[in-house]
Z-matrix of the N, CA and C atoms (Angstrom, degrees):
N
C 1 1.376
C 2 1.612 1 106.86
N 3 1.159 2 110.86 1 163.06
C 4 1.617 3 119.12 2 178.35
C 5 1.574 4 109.41 3 -115.34
N 6 1.364 5 111.99 4 -34.76
C 7 1.533 6 111.02 5 -174.37
C 8 1.547 7 103.12 6 -114.83
N 9 1.392 8 115.48 7 115.05
C 10 1.532 9 114.67 8 -178.34
C 11 1.493 10 112.57 9 -65.51
N 12 1.388 11 122.56 10 -30.79
C 13 1.460 12 119.46 11 -174.32
C 14 1.438 13 106.30 12 -72.47
N 15 1.255 14 123.34 13 -37.27
C 16 1.438 15 122.89 14 -179.34
C 17 1.589 16 109.18 15 -73.78
N 18 1.245 17 115.41 16 -32.73
C 19 1.560 18 118.93 17 178.07
C 20 1.538 19 110.14 18 -66.64
N 21 1.275 20 117.87 19 -39.18
C 22 1.406 21 120.88 20 -179.78
C 23 1.522 22 112.12 21 -69.51
N 24 1.387 23 115.81 22 -34.91
C 25 1.578 24 118.68 23 169.41
C 26 1.510 25 109.60 24 -63.88
N 27 1.316 26 118.49 25 -41.36
C 28 1.528 27 117.57 26 -177.54
C 29 1.565 28 107.58 27 -67.49
N 30 1.276 29 119.09 28 -41.42
C 31 1.466 30 121.48 29 175.67
C 32 1.524 31 116.79 30 -56.85
N 33 1.425 32 112.93 31 -46.17
C 34 1.418 33 120.94 32 178.58
C 35 1.589 34 111.94 33 -65.26
N 36 1.291 35 117.87 34 -40.35
C 37 1.472 36 121.59 35 178.18
C 38 1.487 37 110.52 36 -73.32
N 39 1.293 38 120.84 37 -43.13
C 40 1.528 39 128.75 38 176.02
C 41 1.552 40 108.26 39 -53.83
N 42 1.244 41 119.16 40 -46.64
C 43 1.458 42 121.40 41 179.29
C 44 1.662 43 109.11 42 -64.42
N 45 1.260 44 115.69 43 -39.84
C 46 1.479 45 120.39 44 179.77
C 47 1.552 46 106.99 45 -62.29
N 48 1.261 47 111.94 46 -54.03
C 49 1.372 48 122.58 47 -176.78
C 50 1.548 49 114.82 48 -55.53
N 51 1.313 50 116.29 49 -44.94
C 52 1.408 51 126.38 50 169.79
C 53 1.514 52 114.80 51 -48.82
N 54 1.338 53 112.62 52 -50.48
C 55 1.504 54 117.97 53 179.83
C 56 1.568 55 111.72 54 -71.14
N 57 1.293 56 117.40 55 -40.07
C 58 1.363 57 122.87 56 179.71
C 59 1.539 58 113.90 57 -60.12
N 60 1.276 59 114.07 58 -55.94
C 61 1.476 60 120.25 59 -179.61
C 62 1.435 61 111.33 60 -67.32
N 63 1.446 62 119.03 61 -46.90
C 64 1.433 63 119.15 62 174.61
C 65 1.493 64 118.30 63 -47.59
N 66 1.499 65 113.43 64 -48.01
C 67 1.280 66 121.02 65 -177.92
C 68 1.645 67 113.70 66 -70.28
N 69 1.238 68 114.39 67 -33.49
C 70 1.461 69 120.94 68 177.49
C 71 1.495 70 117.62 69 -65.11
N 72 1.476 71 109.43 70 -32.17
C 73 1.424 72 116.20 71 173.37
C 74 1.483 73 116.53 72 -81.71
N 75 1.289 74 114.97 73 74.16
C 76 1.470 75 126.76 74 -168.63
C 77 1.567 76 111.69 75 -50.89
N 78 1.248 77 116.42 76 120.69
C 79 1.558 78 116.41 77 178.18
C 80 1.557 79 111.24 78 102.81
N 81 1.409 80 114.98 79 -15.58
C 82 1.412 81 113.14 80 -175.97
C 83 1.522 82 112.68 81 -99.52
N 84 1.336 83 118.84 82 145.48
C 85 1.495 84 117.44 83 -178.32
C 86 1.622 85 106.67 84 -131.61
N 87 1.335 86 117.20 85 156.39
C 88 1.421 87 121.05 86 173.17
C 89 1.471 88 111.04 87 -68.40
N 90 1.373 89 115.41 88 131.11
C 91 1.451 90 122.39 89 -179.53
C 92 1.503 91 109.67 90 -105.16
N 93 1.324 92 123.35 91 0.31
C 94 1.468 93 123.50 92 175.64
C 95 1.564 94 114.87 93 -106.70
N 96 1.199 95 112.41 94 157.75
C 97 1.455 96 120.63 95 176.34
C 98 1.487 97 109.62 96 -102.29
N 99 1.242 98 120.84 97 159.32
C 100 1.529 99 124.67 98 -176.36
C 101 1.450 100 116.47 99 68.16
N 102 1.388 101 114.31 100 174.08
C 103 1.360 102 121.20 101 -178.45
C 104 1.602 103 114.01 102 -88.73
N 105 1.197 104 113.88 103 161.82
C 106 1.562 105 122.28 104 172.28
C 107 1.465 106 110.10 105 -87.54
N 108 1.343 107 119.19 106 152.97
C 109 1.389 108 123.28 107 178.41
C 110 1.641 109 107.53 108 -102.66
N 111 1.302 110 114.97 109 147.05
C 112 1.449 111 122.59 110 174.53
C 113 1.546 112 110.28 111 -128.50
N 114 1.183 113 113.99 112 117.09
C 115 1.558 114 124.80 113 179.70
C 116 1.570 115 105.03 114 -98.51
N 117 1.277 116 115.43 115 123.80
C 118 1.418 117 121.27 116 -174.82
C 119 1.542 118 108.35 117 -111.23
N 120 1.317 119 115.73 118 123.45
C 121 1.498 120 127.14 119 175.22
C 122 1.582 121 109.08 120 -98.54
N 123 1.254 122 113.23 121 113.15
C 124 1.404 123 119.03 122 -177.02
C 125 1.519 124 120.40 123 -68.79
N 126 1.422 125 110.59 124 -35.15
C 127 1.533 126 113.03 125 -177.47
C 128 1.628 127 106.72 126 -125.02
N 129 1.328 128 108.70 127 159.46
C 130 1.522 129 115.13 128 176.75
C 131 1.520 130 108.58 129 -63.18
N 132 1.343 131 119.92 130 -28.17
C 133 1.465 132 118.65 131 -174.67
C 134 1.632 133 104.34 132 -64.94
N 135 1.409 134 113.53 133 -51.37
C 136 1.396 135 119.50 134 -179.84
C 137 1.530 136 116.23 135 -58.55
N 138 1.329 137 110.86 136 -30.90
C 139 1.511 138 113.74 137 176.88
C 140 1.482 139 111.39 138 -73.74
N 141 1.352 140 118.90 139 -39.30
C 142 1.394 141 119.52 140 -179.58
C 143 1.600 142 113.51 141 -65.67
N 144 1.423 143 106.71 142 -34.68
C 145 1.555 144 110.82 143 175.49
C 146 1.457 145 111.25 144 -60.28
N 147 1.341 146 115.45 145 -47.44
C 148 1.467 147 128.41 146 -179.69
C 149 1.538 148 107.10 147 -50.40
N 150 1.368 149 112.22 148 -51.61
C 151 1.462 150 120.57 149 -171.64
C 152 1.607 151 108.54 150 -68.03
N 153 1.192 152 115.73 151 -35.63
C 154 1.543 153 114.12 152 174.76
C 155 1.512 154 115.71 153 -73.99
N 156 1.290 155 110.72 154 -30.02
C 157 1.513 156 117.47 155 177.08
C 158 1.607 157 109.98 156 -69.61
N 159 1.377 158 111.55 157 -43.08
C 160 1.464 159 117.70 158 179.62
C 161 1.336 160 119.15 159 -64.66
N 162 1.418 161 114.71 160 -43.39
C 163 1.475 162 126.20 161 170.52
C 164 1.469 163 110.82 162 81.99
N 165 1.421 164 121.98 163 -1.30
C 166 1.389 165 115.35 164 170.21
C 167 1.473 166 114.27 165 -130.15
N 168 1.335 167 116.72 166 34.60
C 169 1.398 168 125.25 167 178.93
C 170 1.555 169 113.23 168 -102.38
N 171 1.313 170 120.87 169 111.76
C 172 1.390 171 119.09 170 -177.23
C 173 1.588 172 111.17 171 -52.83
N 174 1.307 173 112.77 172 153.10
C 175 1.464 174 116.72 173 -177.83
C 176 1.523 175 110.11 174 -63.97
N 177 1.198 176 121.52 175 -37.80
C 178 1.541 177 128.69 176 -178.42
C 179 1.562 178 112.29 177 -79.46
N 180 1.293 179 116.51 178 -10.09
C 181 1.455 180 120.20 179 -175.25
C 182 1.523 181 107.72 180 -69.16
N 183 1.345 182 114.34 181 141.82
C 184 1.477 183 126.42 182 -179.85
C 185 1.525 184 114.67 183 -99.05
N 186 1.275 185 111.97 184 -32.85
C 187 1.512 186 121.38 185 179.56
C 188 1.528 187 107.07 186 -159.95
N 189 1.433 188 118.01 187 171.82
C 190 1.435 189 116.31 188 -174.89
C 191 1.454 190 110.09 189 -152.58
N 192 1.274 191 121.36 190 153.08
C 193 1.546 192 127.27 191 170.70
C 194 1.503 193 107.06 192 -118.27
N 195 1.242 194 111.37 193 134.36
C 196 1.588 195 115.11 194 174.14
C 197 1.554 196 107.58 195 -132.70
N 198 1.390 197 110.57 196 107.30
C 199 1.559 198 115.23 197 -174.05
C 200 1.438 199 107.09 198 66.67
N 201 1.367 200 117.43 199 -132.74
C 202 1.396 201 122.61 200 178.40
C 203 1.577 202 116.44 201 -90.94
N 204 1.435 203 120.24 202 17.71
C 205 1.345 204 120.96 203 -175.23
C 206 1.556 205 106.33 204 -120.95
N 207 1.345 206 113.03 205 141.46
C 208 1.548 207 118.19 206 -179.43
C 209 1.522 208 106.68 207 -115.73
N 210 1.513 209 110.09 208 142.93
C 211 1.414 210 115.99 209 176.55
C 212 1.523 211 102.21 210 -123.32
N 213 1.361 212 111.24 211 106.83
C 214 1.441 213 119.23 212 -170.59
C 215 1.467 214 114.47 213 -107.32
N 216 1.240 215 116.04 214 122.07
C 217 1.558 216 125.35 215 169.88
C 218 1.496 217 108.66 216 -81.42
N 219 1.350 218 114.69 217 127.78
C 220 1.498 219 119.68 218 175.96
C 221 1.492 220 111.29 219 -72.75
N 222 1.227 221 116.33 220 128.48
C 223 1.503 222 124.12 221 174.91
C 224 1.407 223 118.64 222 -80.41
N 225 1.302 224 117.05 223 168.04
C 226 1.504 225 119.14 224 -173.31
C 227 1.530 226 117.18 225 -61.36
N 228 1.411 227 114.27 226 -23.64
C 229 1.433 228 120.37 227 -179.13
C 230 1.404 229 111.56 228 -148.43
N 231 1.323 230 120.73 229 167.57
C 232 1.529 231 124.63 230 179.80
C 233 1.436 232 111.94 231 -59.63
N 234 1.286 233 123.34 232 -40.59
C 235 1.471 234 123.83 233 -177.29
C 236 1.523 235 109.47 234 -66.45
N 237 1.324 236 117.65 235 -45.92
C 238 1.448 237 118.22 236 177.44
C 239 1.486 238 114.19 237 -69.16
N 240 1.191 239 119.64 238 -31.84
C 241 1.530 240 125.39 239 175.02
C 242 1.557 241 106.01 240 -66.14
N 243 1.292 242 118.02 241 -44.51
C 244 1.544 243 119.43 242 175.90
C 245 1.485 244 116.74 243 -60.66
N 246 1.349 245 119.62 244 -37.10
C 247 1.489 246 127.35 245 175.34
C 248 1.495 247 107.00 246 -63.07
N 249 1.361 248 114.38 247 -45.97
C 250 1.515 249 118.21 248 -173.88
C 251 1.524 250 106.16 249 -67.89
N 252 1.415 251 118.51 250 -47.69
C 253 1.346 252 120.80 251 -176.50
C 254 1.559 253 111.64 252 -63.40
N 255 1.286 254 120.60 253 -37.17
C 256 1.448 255 119.71 254 175.96
C 257 1.526 256 114.19 255 -64.79
N 258 1.292 257 113.71 256 -37.46
C 259 1.518 258 119.10 257 173.37
C 260 1.412 259 114.19 258 -62.27
N 261 1.398 260 117.59 259 -44.19
C 262 1.445 261 119.03 260 -179.74
C 263 1.472 262 114.98 261 -76.36
N 264 1.336 263 117.39 262 -29.29
C 265 1.484 264 125.74 263 170.42
C 266 1.470 265 112.89 264 -57.53
N 267 1.262 266 118.32 265 -35.43
C 268 1.560 267 123.38 266 179.80
C 269 1.513 268 101.73 267 -66.72
N 270 1.243 269 127.03 268 -53.08
C 271 1.457 270 133.33 269 177.97
C 272 1.651 271 101.55 270 -50.85
N 273 1.130 272 124.93 271 -56.37
C 274 1.371 273 129.72 272 -169.74
C 275 1.585 274 106.06 273 -60.42
N 276 1.331 275 115.03 274 -48.83
C 277 1.440 276 119.54 275 -175.18
C 278 1.550 277 109.10 276 -65.01
N 279 1.306 278 114.76 277 -41.58
C 280 1.486 279 120.59 278 174.96
C 281 1.556 280 109.16 279 -56.21
N 282 1.343 281 119.29 280 -49.08
C 283 1.406 282 120.25 281 -175.75
C 284 1.522 283 113.96 282 -69.26
N 285 1.423 284 115.15 283 -21.94
C 286 1.531 285 121.21 284 175.27
C 287 1.511 286 108.43 285 -76.54
N 288 1.435 287 115.80 286 -48.49
C 289 1.380 288 125.47 287 -165.64
C 290 1.545 289 113.78 288 -77.84
N 291 1.307 290 122.66 289 -32.34
C 292 1.384 291 127.30 290 -171.11
C 293 1.446 292 107.14 291 -110.94
N 294 1.519 293 106.96 292 146.47
C 295 1.595 294 109.07 293 -179.71
C 296 1.441 295 106.30 294 -76.84
N 297 1.274 296 125.94 295 -22.74
C 298 1.497 297 125.06 296 -172.74
C 299 1.479 298 106.25 297 -133.33
N 300 1.341 299 121.13 298 142.99
C 301 1.535 300 121.31 299 176.07
C 302 1.491 301 111.80 300 -67.00
N 303 1.371 302 118.72 301 143.60
C 304 1.486 303 119.84 302 177.56
C 305 1.485 304 107.32 303 -77.22
N 306 1.444 305 113.02 304 174.46
C 307 1.357 306 111.54 305 -177.65
C 308 1.521 307 115.97 306 -68.09
N 309 1.346 308 121.29 307 164.52
C 310 1.470 309 121.36 308 -170.65
C 311 1.464 310 112.47 309 -52.06
N 312 1.335 311 120.36 310 -48.32
C 313 1.478 312 124.52 311 -178.54
C 314 1.522 313 113.83 312 -56.16
N 315 1.281 314 114.95 313 -43.98
C 316 1.383 315 121.95 314 179.27
C 317 1.498 316 117.03 315 -69.81
N 318 1.309 317 113.57 316 -38.78
C 319 1.482 318 117.71 317 173.30
C 320 1.464 319 114.20 318 -63.18
N 321 1.487 320 114.34 319 -42.87
C 322 1.529 321 110.77 320 176.34
C 323 1.498 322 114.54 321 -79.40
N 324 1.385 323 113.22 322 -21.31
C 325 1.471 324 113.29 323 174.20
C 326 1.440 325 117.78 324 -61.82
N 327 1.366 326 110.30 325 -39.35
C 328 1.490 327 120.02 326 -173.23
C 329 1.632 328 103.72 327 -72.23
N 330 1.390 329 112.88 328 -41.27
C 331 1.530 330 112.63 329 -176.01
C 332 1.431 331 109.53 330 -72.41
N 333 1.352 332 123.39 331 -27.72
C 334 1.465 333 120.64 332 174.13
C 335 1.486 334 111.18 333 -76.90
N 336 1.269 335 121.37 334 -30.62
C 337 1.467 336 126.38 335 171.96
C 338 1.551 337 112.67 336 -57.57
N 339 1.334 338 115.79 337 -52.78
C 340 1.534 339 124.44 338 -176.95
C 341 1.527 340 105.53 339 -73.65
N 342 1.257 341 122.40 340 -33.18
C 343 1.371 342 119.30 341 179.46
C 344 1.535 343 110.98 342 -63.22
N 345 1.349 344 120.63 343 -34.95
C 346 1.415 345 128.97 344 175.10
C 347 1.521 346 110.48 345 -63.82
N 348 1.385 347 119.39 346 -41.43
C 349 1.504 348 118.99 347 -169.89
C 350 1.486 349 114.67 348 -112.01
N 351 1.437 350 120.77 349 -26.30
C 352 1.395 351 116.63 350 -171.74
C 353 1.514 352 112.18 351 -68.86
N 354 1.342 353 119.82 352 -46.34
C 355 1.432 354 119.22 353 -178.11
C 356 1.515 355 113.73 354 -62.04
N 357 1.401 356 113.37 355 -36.91
C 358 1.534 357 115.03 356 178.01
C 359 1.583 358 107.08 357 -60.96
N 360 1.243 359 114.84 358 -45.67
C 361 1.504 360 118.68 359 178.98
C 362 1.556 361 110.46 360 -54.52
N 363 1.379 362 110.80 361 -44.86
C 364 1.637 363 111.95 362 -178.39
C 365 1.521 364 106.21 363 -57.83
N 366 1.324 365 118.21 364 -41.96
C 367 1.484 366 123.11 365 -173.83
C 368 1.669 367 110.83 366 -74.07
N 369 1.334 368 114.38 367 -4.51
C 370 1.406 369 115.06 368 -173.67
C 371 1.570 370 117.25 369 74.23
N 372 1.372 371 115.01 370 20.12
C 373 1.411 372 114.87 371 176.76
C 374 1.554 373 110.30 372 -99.23
N 375 1.278 374 115.63 373 129.66
C 376 1.413 375 123.47 374 -175.10
C 377 1.648 376 104.95 375 -87.35
N 378 1.296 377 113.46 376 104.14
C 379 1.462 378 119.97 377 179.53
C 380 1.520 379 112.46 378 -101.72
N 381 1.282 380 121.34 379 122.63
C 382 1.516 381 122.11 380 175.40
C 383 1.619 382 109.09 381 -65.66
N 384 1.300 383 115.59 382 115.97
C 385 1.390 384 117.05 383 173.94
C 386 1.482 385 112.65 384 -56.64
N 387 1.246 386 117.56 385 -45.58
C 388 1.539 387 119.16 386 -173.84
C 389 1.516 388 106.86 387 -62.51
N 390 1.402 389 122.10 388 -40.16
C 391 1.513 390 122.08 389 -176.57
C 392 1.468 391 108.71 390 -61.66
N 393 1.406 392 121.68 391 -26.60
C 394 1.405 393 117.72 392 -174.08
C 395 1.630 394 116.65 393 -78.96
N 396 1.352 395 115.30 394 -8.58
C 397 1.464 396 122.66 395 -177.28
C 398 1.499 397 109.25 396 -103.25
N 399 1.306 398 117.38 397 69.12
C 400 1.383 399 124.12 398 177.46
C 401 1.600 400 106.50 399 -76.89
N 402 1.390 401 116.28 400 -178.47
C 403 1.482 402 115.95 401 176.94
C 404 1.430 403 119.95 402 -51.18
N 405 1.214 404 126.32 403 135.65
C 406 1.437 405 131.11 404 -170.71
C 407 1.594 406 102.20 405 -99.87
N 408 1.416 407 120.60 406 106.51
C 409 1.302 408 117.34 407 -173.80
C 410 1.458 409 119.12 408 -69.94
N 411 1.408 410 114.28 409 -33.05
C 412 1.446 411 118.79 410 -176.11
C 413 1.528 412 106.66 411 -128.60
N 414 1.376 413 114.16 412 127.51
C 415 1.526 414 124.40 413 -171.90
C 416 1.469 415 104.72 414 -110.35
N 417 1.300 416 117.91 415 126.37
C 418 1.503 417 123.39 416 169.52
C 419 1.515 418 104.29 417 -76.91
N 420 1.303 419 118.65 418 130.27
C 421 1.563 420 124.13 419 176.80
C 422 1.573 421 110.08 420 -42.68
N 423 1.262 422 115.27 421 125.25
C 424 1.538 423 116.38 422 -176.37
C 425 1.426 424 116.04 423 -66.86
N 426 1.435 425 118.56 424 -35.80
C 427 1.418 426 117.27 425 175.36
C 428 1.472 427 114.58 426 -58.04
N 429 1.323 428 119.73 427 -59.33
C 430 1.487 429 120.42 428 177.88
C 431 1.551 430 115.42 429 -62.18
N 432 1.351 431 115.01 430 -24.42
C 433 1.451 432 116.81 431 175.87
C 434 1.554 433 110.27 432 -68.42
N 435 1.368 434 114.62 433 -49.07
C 436 1.426 435 117.81 434 -179.43
C 437 1.578 436 118.66 435 -68.50
N 438 1.270 437 106.99 436 -18.70
C 439 1.539 438 113.87 437 -177.51
C 440 1.577 439 112.23 438 -104.56
N 441 1.338 440 116.25 439 0.31
C 442 1.517 441 122.55 440 -173.79
C 443 1.585 442 108.56 441 -66.24
N 444 1.232 443 114.36 442 134.15
C 445 1.466 444 120.55 443 173.40
C 446 1.595 445 111.77 444 -117.40
N 447 1.338 446 113.90 445 -1.37
C 448 1.468 447 124.70 446 174.17
C 449 1.537 448 113.15 447 -145.61
N 450 1.255 449 117.39 448 157.72
C 451 1.427 450 118.08 449 175.07
C 452 1.430 451 118.65 450 -74.36
N 453 1.326 452 121.61 451 151.69
C 454 1.491 453 122.45 452 -177.97
C 455 1.528 454 114.62 453 -48.64
N 456 1.229 455 121.37 454 137.99
C 457 1.433 456 120.96 455 173.44
C 458 1.453 457 117.63 456 -63.06
N 459 1.376 458 111.48 457 -31.16
C 460 1.516 459 118.53 458 -175.69
C 461 1.553 460 105.30 459 -86.64
N 462 1.363 461 120.66 460 119.74
C 463 1.410 462 120.02 461 -174.19
C 464 1.606 463 111.56 462 -61.94
N 465 1.294 464 117.99 463 -31.30
C 466 1.416 465 122.17 464 172.69
C 467 1.521 466 115.84 465 -53.25
N 468 1.274 467 110.86 466 -37.86
C 469 1.512 468 119.14 467 179.15
C 470 1.446 469 114.46 468 -75.08
N 471 1.317 470 121.24 469 -20.73
C 472 1.323 471 125.36 470 -176.81
C 473 1.590 472 112.94 471 -63.16
N 474 1.358 473 112.59 472 -42.99
C 475 1.439 474 121.55 473 172.30
C 476 1.596 475 112.55 474 -55.55
N 477 1.283 476 112.23 475 -54.11
C 478 1.451 477 120.14 476 177.05
C 479 1.529 478 110.09 477 -52.70
N 480 1.292 479 119.79 478 -46.34
C 481 1.473 480 125.84 479 -178.79
C 482 1.508 481 106.55 480 -59.96
N 483 1.295 482 122.75 481 -45.81
C 484 1.361 483 126.51 482 -171.79
C 485 1.582 484 104.77 483 -72.00
N 486 1.276 485 115.57 484 -47.08
C 487 1.553 486 112.67 485 -177.02
C 488 1.472 487 113.78 486 -65.25
N 489 1.283 488 118.49 487 -38.06
C 490 1.442 489 123.68 488 176.83
C 491 1.582 490 112.74 489 -60.92
N 492 1.336 491 107.83 490 -47.59
C 493 1.562 492 112.94 491 174.39
C 494 1.536 493 113.68 492 -57.24
N 495 1.235 494 113.99 493 -44.62
C 496 1.611 495 119.72 494 178.28
C 497 1.546 496 103.18 495 -60.18
N 498 1.305 497 124.79 496 -49.40
C 499 1.341 498 123.90 497 -174.65
C 500 1.510 499 112.98 498 -62.88
N 501 1.332 500 117.79 499 -38.63
C 502 1.566 501 120.88 500 173.02
C 503 1.355 502 108.88 501 -60.28
N 504 1.340 503 125.10 502 -47.81
C 505 1.454 504 126.61 503 -178.67
C 506 1.546 505 109.06 504 -62.51
N 507 1.416 506 118.06 505 -43.66
C 508 1.383 507 123.19 506 177.44
C 509 1.565 508 109.71 507 -60.94
N 510 1.352 509 118.51 508 -44.23
C 511 1.428 510 118.75 509 174.59
C 512 1.549 511 116.84 510 -54.62
N 513 1.364 512 114.73 511 -53.35
C 514 1.356 513 116.36 512 178.21
C 515 1.554 514 117.01 513 -64.89
N 516 1.314 515 114.62 514 -39.00
C 517 1.591 516 116.56 515 175.66
C 518 1.489 517 112.09 516 -66.96
N 519 1.250 518 121.81 517 -30.01
C 520 1.560 519 123.73 518 -172.02
C 521 1.525 520 110.02 519 -101.10
N 522 1.271 521 122.86 520 -33.83
C 523 1.486 522 123.26 521 -172.77
C 524 1.518 523 113.82 522 -111.25
N 525 1.263 524 120.60 523 2.40
C 526 1.473 525 121.89 524 -179.20
C 527 1.565 526 106.95 525 -131.40
N 528 1.228 527 115.97 526 162.41
C 529 1.616 528 123.47 527 -177.83
C 530 1.453 529 109.37 528 -53.40
N 531 1.320 530 120.73 529 126.41
C 532 1.396 531 124.13 530 175.36
C 533 1.469 532 122.42 531 -52.01
N 534 1.520 533 111.29 532 -33.74
C 535 1.449 534 117.80 533 -169.84
C 536 1.544 535 106.55 534 -83.90
N 537 1.305 536 118.81 535 -3.52
C 538 1.545 537 114.52 536 179.85
C 539 1.551 538 109.91 537 -100.88
N 540 1.424 539 117.55 538 5.88
C 541 1.414 540 109.30 539 -174.94
C 542 1.493 541 114.59 540 -87.62
N 543 1.289 542 119.82 541 -33.99
C 544 1.450 543 124.50 542 175.20
C 545 1.644 544 109.51 543 -63.03
N 546 1.223 545 116.07 544 -45.72
C 547 1.608 546 116.22 545 174.62
C 548 1.510 547 112.26 546 -60.61
N 549 1.463 548 115.36 547 -35.35
C 550 1.403 549 118.53 548 179.77
C 551 1.570 550 108.52 549 -66.51
N 552 1.379 551 117.43 550 -42.67
C 553 1.416 552 119.14 551 176.56
C 554 1.523 553 108.79 552 -65.44
N 555 1.193 554 123.55 553 -47.19
C 556 1.486 555 123.16 554 -177.91
C 557 1.537 556 111.75 555 -63.63
N 558 1.300 557 124.33 556 -29.51
C 559 1.399 558 123.96 557 178.07
C 560 1.574 559 106.28 558 -72.07
N 561 1.348 560 118.19 559 -45.42
C 562 1.409 561 120.05 560 -174.84
C 563 1.554 562 108.30 561 -69.09
N 564 1.323 563 115.90 562 -34.42
C 565 1.571 564 121.37 563 175.65
C 566 1.491 565 113.87 564 -58.71
N 567 1.380 566 111.82 565 -32.63
C 568 1.459 567 119.81 566 -178.01
C 569 1.595 568 111.12 567 -84.30
N 570 1.339 569 114.22 568 0.01
C 571 1.440 570 115.84 569 170.50
C 572 1.412 571 114.51 570 95.65
N 573 1.274 572 120.43 571 10.80
C 574 1.445 573 126.85 572 179.91
C 575 1.646 574 108.57 573 -73.44
N 576 1.363 575 111.16 574 145.46
C 577 1.377 576 117.75 575 -178.46
C 578 1.570 577 111.47 576 -65.11
N 579 1.361 578 112.86 577 136.99
C 580 1.502 579 117.87 578 -168.03
C 581 1.485 580 114.88 579 -67.05
N 582 1.368 581 118.47 580 -25.48
C 583 1.407 582 123.62 581 176.75
C 584 1.531 583 109.60 582 -70.16
N 585 1.371 584 119.23 583 -43.84
C 586 1.381 585 121.49 584 177.42
C 587 1.513 586 116.08 585 -71.29
N 588 1.284 587 116.20 586 -20.06
C 589 1.401 588 115.65 587 -178.98
C 590 1.511 589 103.55 588 -88.81
N 591 1.298 590 125.17 589 -38.08
C 592 1.491 591 120.81 590 173.18
C 593 1.509 592 112.69 591 -59.72
N 594 1.319 593 117.85 592 -34.97
C 595 1.451 594 120.47 593 -179.19
C 596 1.614 595 109.89 594 -68.70
N 597 1.422 596 115.39 595 -42.95
C 598 1.482 597 117.74 596 -177.59
C 599 1.433 598 112.14 597 -71.94
N 600 1.393 599 117.38 598 -37.94
C 601 1.488 600 115.17 599 -175.74
C 602 1.534 601 115.65 600 -98.95
N 603 1.323 602 118.47 601 -17.93
C 604 1.458 603 118.62 602 -179.48
C 605 1.485 604 114.61 603 -130.00
N 606 1.339 605 116.36 604 -1.57
C 607 1.450 606 117.80 605 176.08
C 608 1.553 607 117.67 606 77.82
N 609 1.346 608 113.55 607 13.33
C 610 1.443 609 122.72 608 176.49
C 611 1.551 610 113.88 609 -96.66
N 612 1.301 611 111.86 610 108.17
C 613 1.520 612 116.05 611 -161.54
C 614 1.456 613 117.88 612 -93.22
N 615 1.305 614 118.47 613 1.83
C 616 1.450 615 121.09 614 -179.02
C 617 1.541 616 110.18 615 -149.64
N 618 1.423 617 114.69 616 166.87
C 619 1.369 618 116.04 617 178.63
C 620 1.645 619 109.80 618 -68.54
N 621 1.313 620 111.28 619 -34.40
C 622 1.574 621 116.19 620 -176.72
C 623 1.473 622 107.30 621 -72.61
N 624 1.319 623 125.62 622 -28.33
C 625 1.414 624 130.22 623 179.90
C 626 1.619 625 109.77 624 -73.86
N 627 1.351 626 112.48 625 -47.13
C 628 1.457 627 115.73 626 169.80
C 629 1.522 628 119.07 627 -55.82
N 630 1.288 629 114.29 628 -38.89
C 631 1.450 630 119.19 629 179.52
C 632 1.475 631 111.34 630 -75.26
N 633 1.294 632 118.67 631 -35.75
C 634 1.483 633 118.32 632 -179.78
C 635 1.531 634 109.84 633 -67.84
N 636 1.452 635 112.93 634 -41.90
C 637 1.469 636 110.04 635 -179.40
C 638 1.574 637 112.31 636 -74.68
N 639 1.311 638 119.95 637 -24.40
C 640 1.458 639 117.03 638 176.36
C 641 1.520 640 110.07 639 -75.89
N 642 1.300 641 121.13 640 -30.73
C 643 1.564 642 118.90 641 179.39
C 644 1.508 643 110.63 642 -72.30
N 645 1.367 644 116.23 643 -21.87
C 646 1.516 645 116.26 644 176.74
C 647 1.485 646 108.70 645 -65.63
N 648 1.384 647 116.01 646 -35.57
C 649 1.473 648 122.71 647 178.27
C 650 1.550 649 111.34 648 -76.22
N 651 1.357 650 117.31 649 -49.72
C 652 1.390 651 117.81 650 -172.75
C 653 1.541 652 116.30 651 -81.76
N 654 1.290 653 117.12 652 -16.88
C 655 1.495 654 120.87 653 177.57
C 656 1.500 655 113.53 654 -107.13
């Protein structure tokens, strides 16, 4: 870090987010010893230079987590930085708590979900989870979403990808039994077919049935 005051704020929020997300993922536990490291980039120029050097940072990416390590770009204000940190902490917690990374959509959906709620919880704001999931105007096709191993090539589609992933996570967290979510994540992370995992964990036995139930929530 370059600014100690900001770094202390990041550390304090990161510890809160770790506890909040880890507790919310009922049945999951941290499998790593020791603390994670967070490297803070104060300017966009420094972040872009890092991205070029790392070689695997998408051009549109604002921050990144690799394994148990976070590379965080400082946002324009504290609120924006809090949202970004909550998003990236979800990735970091997933990497610490799961033996294998979940599919791309699920990883980003979890991060978007906790970006919505973790920073509000840190500030002491009680935000209704249900109220945040209003009608989803654009839905990324669920089959391609669940099977994606890379982000959409079209930057405009990236936002739709993220939002749809967030809504799928919201649907499962709000409308389905809480104790089935972590086993669902674990099964998908182990490489099982998404249709069979939805069938085993939620009783949805086909891609068409999954889509129909999801659209009831999203539309």
